[in-house]
N, C-alpha and C positions, 0 to 999 in steps of 0.2 A: 386645493390647499390641503384637504384631508388626506389625499394620497401621499403628499410630500411629508406630512406629519407622521403618518403611519410608517413610511419608509425610514424616516429618521429614527422613530421609536424602535422599529425592528432592528436596524443597524446597531443602535445603542444596546439593546438587549442581547444581541449576538455578541457584541464586544464584551459586555459584562459577563456573559456566560462563559466565554473562553478564558477570561482572566483568572489566573491562579489555578488552572487545571493542569498545568504542565510543571508542577513543583518537583523539587528534589525528593527522592525516596518514594515516589509514586510508582505503582506497577501498572502495566497495560496488558490486556489480552484482546485479540482481534481476529477476525476472519474476513476474507475478501473473495469476491467472485470475479473472474475474468472470462473473456470469451464471448460467445454468442455474436460473433463477427465484430467484437470490440477490440480485437488485437490482430496483428498481421505480421507474418513473416513469409519467406519464400516457399516454404514447404507445406503450408496448411491452407485448408479451406475454412471450415468451421472448427473451432476448438472451444473447450470449456475447461476452465481451471479453477481450483480452489486452493487458497493459501491460508494458513493459520500463523499468527504472530504472537509472540510474548515479549514484553519489553520492560525496561526499568529506567527511570529518570535518574541518571547519575548526578546531574546538576540541573539547575533551573533551565527549562526549555530544551534540553538535550536528552534524547532517549537512545539507549542501546537496545537492540532487539535481535531475537533469533526467529527464524521462519522455517516452515516446512510446507511443501505444496505438491500438488499433483495436477497434471494437465492431460486431457484426452483430446485427440483429433478425430475428425470425421473421415480422414483418409486412411485406407487400409494399410498403406505402406509406411505410415508414420506411427511409431511406437508411443505408448503412454510415457510421459516424462514425470520423473520424481525429482524434487528439488529440496535442498537443505542449504541454509545460508545464515549469514549474519548481516546486520545493517545498523544504520542509525538514522535518526530524524532530528531536525531542528524545527521548532515551532515558533511562529510569530504570535506571541501572546495576545496581541491586540485583536486578532481576527481568526485565529485557528488555522491559518495557512501553514503548511509544512513543506519542507524540502528534505529529501532522503537520498541515501546512497546505500548500496548493498553489494555483497559478493555471494554468488550462489554456485553450488556444485550441482550439476544437472546430470541425471542418468536416465537413459532410455534404451531399452533393449540390450543386446549383447555388444553392440559395436558403437554406441554413442555415449560418450562422457564429455562434459564440457565444464568450464569455469566461466561464469557470466557475471561481470560487474554490471550494476544497473543504477539508474537514477530515477527519482520520482518526485512529482509535485502534486500536492493535494490540499484538501480542506477538511478539517475536523469540525463538523457542524454538530454542536451539542443539542441533543433532544431533551436532556435534563442535566443534572449536575455531574453525571459520570458516563453516560452512554452517548456515542456519536455515530453519525453516518459519515463515511469518509470516501468521497469520490476522489479519484486521482488519475493522472496520466503517468506512464512509465516507459522507460526504454532499457532493454537488457541487451548488452553487447556480447556476441558470441566470439570466443577465441577459436572455436573449431572451424566455422565457416560463416563469415560475416553475412554474406549474401542470402544464405538459406535460413540461418537460425537466429540472427539478431531480431529482436521483437520490439515493436512499438505498440502500446495498447492503452486501454482504459480499464480501470479497476474500480469496483464499488465494494466498499467494506463497511463493517460495523466494528466499533471499538468500545471497550469498557476500561475506564481509568479508575484504578483502585488505590486507596490509601493503605500504607503498610504500618500504620500506627495502631 
């Protein structure tokens, strides 16, 4: 019985912590880590990626964001990738779950440039009133070569939600 009560209390606290965090005119900064065999495409073995995000809530629960990133592969024949993009997220206030979409320009070496639309689903778990841990899964579709460069992976991020007042 105690376990059930603790579970209900934790769920209630998580719900209350997420409520009103995704308000209009709030800013967001975040960073996330991908790789360590948590993402896969046809040309990589092990890769490590770092992405930085900055966003702004234009309306309640809807964030517009910009992103920049870098990804390094363990294969010698795969160049380091640099990404620049824009995206958006919709947050479900009740629990902090979010759905996102993005479009990225990817550059790697002299001969690889690609535009990659992507989708993501994740959870903003609030550690306090403004700092979150954000695990998510994502899929980036390659226009250059679907088989080799489209990527499915797991991302672990940290976010900070700031008031602009």
